[in-house]
C-alpha positions as protocol buffer text, in pm:
chain_id: "A"
residue {
  index: 1
  type: MET
  ca { x: 191 y: 4144 z: 2143 }
}
residue {
  index: 2
  type: ASN
  ca { x: 249 y: 4281 z: 1795 }
}
residue {
  index: 3
  type: ILE
  ca { x: 159 y: 4125 z: 1463 }
}
residue {
  index: 4
  type: ASP
  ca { x: 503 y: 3972 z: 1401 }
}
residue {
  index: 5
  type: GLU
  ca { x: 500 y: 3789 z: 1734 }
}
residue {
  index: 6
  type: GLU
  ca { x: 151 y: 3656 z: 1665 }
}
residue {
  index: 7
  type: LEU
  ca { x: 256 y: 3531 z: 1321 }
}
residue {
  index: 8
  type: ASN
  ca { x: 563 y: 3359 z: 1465 }
}
residue {
  index: 9
  type: ALA
  ca { x: 351 y: 3195 z: 1736 }
}
residue {
  index: 10
  type: SER
  ca { x: 95 y: 3072 z: 1484 }
}
residue {
  index: 11
  type: ASN
  ca { x: 372 y: 2941 z: 1254 }
}
residue {
  index: 12
  type: LYS
  ca { x: 518 y: 2741 z: 1542 }
}
residue {
  index: 13
  type: LEU
  ca { x: 177 y: 2584 z: 1610 }
}
residue {
  index: 14
  type: ASN
  ca { x: 115 y: 2500 z: 1243 }
}
residue {
  index: 15
  type: LYS
  ca { x: 464 y: 2361 z: 1183 }
}
residue {
  index: 16
  type: LYS
  ca { x: 474 y: 1990 z: 1106 }
}
residue {
  index: 17
  type: ASP
  ca { x: 742 y: 1757 z: 1229 }
}
residue {
  index: 18
  type: SER
  ca { x: 996 y: 1608 z: 989 }
}
residue {
  index: 19
  type: VAL
  ca { x: 795 y: 1289 z: 940 }
}
residue {
  index: 20
  type: GLY
  ca { x: 485 y: 1488 z: 843 }
}
residue {
  index: 21
  type: LYS
  ca { x: 686 y: 1685 z: 588 }
}
residue {
  index: 22
  type: ILE
  ca { x: 827 y: 1371 z: 430 }
}
residue {
  index: 23
  type: THR
  ca { x: 513 y: 1162 z: 400 }
}
residue {
  index: 24
  type: GLY
  ca { x: 219 y: 1395 z: 426 }
}
residue {
  index: 25
  type: PHE
  ca { x: -10 y: 1108 z: 525 }
}
residue {
  index: 26
  type: PHE
  ca { x: -127 y: 1048 z: 881 }
}
residue {
  index: 27
  type: LEU
  ca { x: -132 y: 674 z: 825 }
}
residue {
  index: 28
  type: PHE
  ca { x: 231 y: 668 z: 721 }
}
residue {
  index: 29
  type: ARG
  ca { x: 327 y: 900 z: 1008 }
}
residue {
  index: 30
  type: ASN
  ca { x: 213 y: 645 z: 1264 }
}
residue {
  index: 31
  type: LEU
  ca { x: 378 y: 364 z: 1068 }
}
residue {
  index: 32
  type: ILE
  ca { x: 711 y: 544 z: 1047 }
}
residue {
  index: 33
  type: ASN
  ca { x: 704 y: 638 z: 1415 }
}
residue {
  index: 34
  type: ASN
  ca { x: 643 y: 274 z: 1511 }
}
residue {
  index: 35
  type: TYR
  ca { x: 916 y: 161 z: 1273 }
}
residue {
  index: 36
  type: ASN
  ca { x: 1167 y: 407 z: 1420 }
}
residue {
  index: 37
  type: ILE
  ca { x: 1088 y: 284 z: 1771 }
}
residue {
  index: 38
  type: GLU
  ca { x: 1135 y: -79 z: 1668 }
}
residue {
  index: 39
  type: LYS
  ca { x: 1453 y: 3 z: 1476 }
}
residue {
  index: 40
  type: THR
  ca { x: 1617 y: 128 z: 1797 }
}
residue {
  index: 41
  type: ARG
  ca { x: 1548 y: -196 z: 1985 }
}
residue {
  index: 42
  type: HIS
  ca { x: 1816 y: -446 z: 2079 }
}
residue {
  index: 43
  type: GLU
  ca { x: 1938 y: -669 z: 1793 }
}
residue {
  index: 44
  type: GLU
  ca { x: 1785 y: -990 z: 1933 }
}
residue {
  index: 45
  type: GLU
  ca { x: 1444 y: -827 z: 1988 }
}
residue {
  index: 46
  type: ARG
  ca { x: 1453 y: -674 z: 1642 }
}
residue {
  index: 47
  type: LYS
  ca { x: 1517 y: -1011 z: 1477 }
}
residue {
  index: 48
  type: GLN
  ca { x: 1192 y: -1147 z: 1625 }
}
residue {
  index: 49
  type: ILE
  ca { x: 965 y: -881 z: 1469 }
}
residue {
  index: 50
  type: LYS
  ca { x: 755 y: -1016 z: 1181 }
}
residue {
  index: 51
  type: LYS
  ca { x: 449 y: -791 z: 1188 }
}
residue {
  index: 52
  type: TYR
  ca { x: 546 y: -585 z: 883 }
}
residue {
  index: 53
  type: GLY
  ca { x: 608 y: -897 z: 676 }
}
residue {
  index: 54
  type: ILE
  ca { x: 280 y: -1054 z: 783 }
}
residue {
  index: 55
  type: SER
  ca { x: 93 y: -734 z: 696 }
}
residue {
  index: 56
  type: SER
  ca { x: 269 y: -724 z: 360 }
}
residue {
  index: 57
  type: LEU
  ca { x: 182 y: -1086 z: 291 }
}
residue {
  index: 58
  type: ILE
  ca { x: -185 y: -1045 z: 384 }
}
residue {
  index: 59
  type: LEU
  ca { x: -234 y: -724 z: 185 }
}
residue {
  index: 60
  type: SER
  ca { x: -55 y: -858 z: -120 }
}
residue {
  index: 61
  type: LEU
  ca { x: -253 y: -1184 z: -116 }
}
residue {
  index: 62
  type: ILE
  ca { x: -583 y: -996 z: -93 }
}
residue {
  index: 63
  type: SER
  ca { x: -476 y: -767 z: -375 }
}
residue {
  index: 64
  type: LEU
  ca { x: -356 y: -1056 z: -587 }
}
residue {
  index: 65
  type: ILE
  ca { x: -681 y: -1249 z: -539 }
}
residue {
  index: 66
  type: ILE
  ca { x: -889 y: -946 z: -635 }
}
residue {
  index: 67
  type: SER
  ca { x: -688 y: -854 z: -943 }
}
residue {
  index: 68
  type: VAL
  ca { x: -649 y: -1210 z: -1073 }
}
residue {
  index: 69
  type: SER
  ca { x: -1019 y: -1286 z: -1025 }
}
residue {
  index: 70
  type: CYS
  ca { x: -1112 y: -971 z: -1218 }
}
residue {
  index: 71
  type: LEU
  ca { x: -859 y: -1065 z: -1486 }
}
residue {
  index: 72
  type: ILE
  ca { x: -998 y: -1417 z: -1519 }
}
residue {
  index: 73
  type: SER
  ca { x: -1356 y: -1295 z: -1538 }
}
residue {
  index: 74
  type: ARG
  ca { x: -1254 y: -1038 z: -1800 }
}
residue {
  index: 75
  type: LEU
  ca { x: -1076 y: -1299 z: -2013 }
}
residue {
  index: 76
  type: SER
  ca { x: -1356 y: -1554 z: -1990 }
}
residue {
  index: 77
  type: ASN
  ca { x: -1606 y: -1579 z: -2272 }
}
residue {
  index: 78
  type: ILE
  ca { x: -1897 y: -1445 z: -2067 }
}
residue {
  index: 79
  type: THR
  ca { x: -2057 y: -1157 z: -2253 }
}
residue {
  index: 80
  type: PHE
  ca { x: -2255 y: -889 z: -2079 }
}
residue {
  index: 81
  type: VAL
  ca { x: -2504 y: -675 z: -2262 }
}
residue {
  index: 82
  type: GLY
  ca { x: -2621 y: -322 z: -2192 }
}
residue {
  index: 83
  type: PHE
  ca { x: -2609 y: -181 z: -1842 }
}
residue {
  index: 84
  type: SER
  ca { x: -2451 y: -494 z: -1692 }
}
residue {
  index: 85
  type: ASN
  ca { x: -2154 y: -449 z: -1926 }
}
residue {
  index: 86
  type: PHE
  ca { x: -2108 y: -95 z: -1791 }
}
residue {
  index: 87
  type: LEU
  ca { x: -2134 y: -221 z: -1432 }
}
residue {
  index: 88
  type: MET
  ca { x: -1877 y: -494 z: -1492 }
}
residue {
  index: 89
  type: ILE
  ca { x: -1633 y: -243 z: -1641 }
}
residue {
  index: 90
  type: LEU
  ca { x: -1678 y: -28 z: -1329 }
}
residue {
  index: 91
  type: VAL
  ca { x: -1612 y: -332 z: -1110 }
}
residue {
  index: 92
  type: TYR
  ca { x: -1297 y: -411 z: -1309 }
}
residue {
  index: 93
  type: ILE
  ca { x: -1173 y: -54 z: -1281 }
}
residue {
  index: 94
  type: PHE
  ca { x: -1248 y: 3 z: -914 }
}
residue {
  index: 95
  type: SER
  ca { x: -1178 y: -333 z: -761 }
}
residue {
  index: 96
  type: GLY
  ca { x: -935 y: -489 z: -1007 }
}
residue {
  index: 97
  type: ILE
  ca { x: -723 y: -183 z: -1070 }
}
residue {
  index: 98
  type: ILE
  ca { x: -767 y: 91 z: -810 }
}
residue {
  index: 99
  type: ILE
  ca { x: -824 y: -109 z: -492 }
}
residue {
  index: 100
  type: SER
  ca { x: -571 y: -370 z: -596 }
}
residue {
  index: 101
  type: LEU
  ca { x: -305 y: -108 z: -669 }
}
residue {
  index: 102
  type: ILE
  ca { x: -362 y: 69 z: -337 }
}
residue {
  index: 103
  type: LEU
  ca { x: -335 y: -256 z: -143 }
}
residue {
  index: 104
  type: SER
  ca { x: -26 y: -355 z: -342 }
}
residue {
  index: 105
  type: ILE
  ca { x: 148 y: -26 z: -269 }
}
residue {
  index: 106
  type: TYR
  ca { x: 78 y: -61 z: 103 }
}
residue {
  index: 107
  type: ALA
  ca { x: 199 y: -422 z: 90 }
}
residue {
  index: 108
  type: PHE
  ca { x: 515 y: -307 z: -87 }
}
residue {
  index: 109
  type: VAL
  ca { x: 582 y: -47 z: 183 }
}
residue {
  index: 110
  type: PHE
  ca { x: 531 y: -303 z: 459 }
}
residue {
  index: 111
  type: GLY
  ca { x: 759 y: -548 z: 280 }
}
residue {
  index: 112
  type: VAL
  ca { x: 1034 y: -287 z: 244 }
}
residue {
  index: 113
  type: LEU
  ca { x: 1006 y: -201 z: 614 }
}
residue {
  index: 114
  type: GLN
  ca { x: 1036 y: -568 z: 707 }
}
residue {
  index: 115
  type: VAL
  ca { x: 1340 y: -620 z: 487 }
}
residue {
  index: 116
  type: ARG
  ca { x: 1507 y: -307 z: 621 }
}
residue {
  index: 117
  type: LEU
  ca { x: 1431 y: -406 z: 979 }
}
residue {
  index: 118
  type: ASN
  ca { x: 1565 y: -761 z: 991 }
}
residue {
  index: 119
  type: ARG
  ca { x: 1571 y: -919 z: 644 }
}
residue {
  index: 120
  type: LYS
  ca { x: 1316 y: -1189 z: 725 }
}
residue {
  index: 121
  type: SER
  ca { x: 1208 y: -1403 z: 432 }
}
residue {
  index: 122
  type: ILE
  ca { x: 841 y: -1315 z: 490 }
}
residue {
  index: 123
  type: GLY
  ca { x: 921 y: -957 z: 390 }
}
residue {
  index: 124
  type: ILE
  ca { x: 1078 y: -1072 z: 65 }
}
residue {
  index: 125
  type: ILE
  ca { x: 780 y: -1296 z: -9 }
}
residue {
  index: 126
  type: GLY
  ca { x: 550 y: -1001 z: 58 }
}
residue {
  index: 127
  type: LEU
  ca { x: 755 y: -784 z: -178 }
}
residue {
  index: 128
  type: VAL
  ca { x: 742 y: -1041 z: -456 }
}
residue {
  index: 129
  type: LEU
  ca { x: 366 y: -1094 z: -416 }
}
residue {
  index: 130
  type: SER
  ca { x: 300 y: -720 z: -411 }
}
residue {
  index: 131
  type: ILE
  ca { x: 498 y: -676 z: -732 }
}
residue {
  index: 132
  type: LEU
  ca { x: 301 y: -963 z: -890 }
}
residue {
  index: 133
  type: SER
  ca { x: -21 y: -797 z: -782 }
}
residue {
  index: 134
  type: ILE
  ca { x: 86 y: -465 z: -932 }
}
residue {
  index: 135
  type: LEU
  ca { x: 171 y: -642 z: -1257 }
}
residue {
  index: 136
  type: SER
  ca { x: -162 y: -824 z: -1265 }
}
residue {
  index: 137
  type: SER
  ca { x: -343 y: -492 z: -1219 }
}
residue {
  index: 138
  type: ILE
  ca { x: -146 y: -348 z: -1509 }
}
residue {
  index: 139
  type: VAL
  ca { x: -231 y: -652 z: -1724 }
}
residue {
  index: 140
  type: LEU
  ca { x: -600 y: -605 z: -1636 }
}
residue {
  index: 141
  type: LEU
  ca { x: -574 y: -241 z: -1741 }
}
residue {
  index: 142
  type: VAL
  ca { x: -419 y: -346 z: -2072 }
}
residue {
  index: 143
  type: PHE
  ca { x: -699 y: -597 z: -2134 }
}
residue {
  index: 144
  type: LEU
  ca { x: -961 y: -336 z: -2052 }
}
residue {
  index: 145
  type: ILE
  ca { x: -810 y: -101 z: -2307 }
}
residue {
  index: 146
  type: ILE
  ca { x: -789 y: -367 z: -2578 }
}
């Protein structure tokens, strides 16, 4: 076997499928594969699927609770002094902004998948709540800057 044949064989082994090229995340690869399987089901079976909407609703509610609680505690008149002030700013940044935004983005993706699959109202509710959670994280960021 010459060098060219070995390179071609190794390129075939390292080649990703089309889903891996699009998303680049292993978590989304499994999600998209499951979605494609459920999309090919019969129309009546597809109308009964609510798992993406429920996941969207749960993730967006958790994210909304975290970001709104951080926002309320930031806007309250409680003053922290010294090292506790620094710790509270870290809590606001990590939990109120970063974790909340990540959960909101996942909730948005699940809501879009639910709406594309069968247009159930739970998917639309999940989309609206995820957008509200993203907006509350942005408002918390604005109040941290001010």
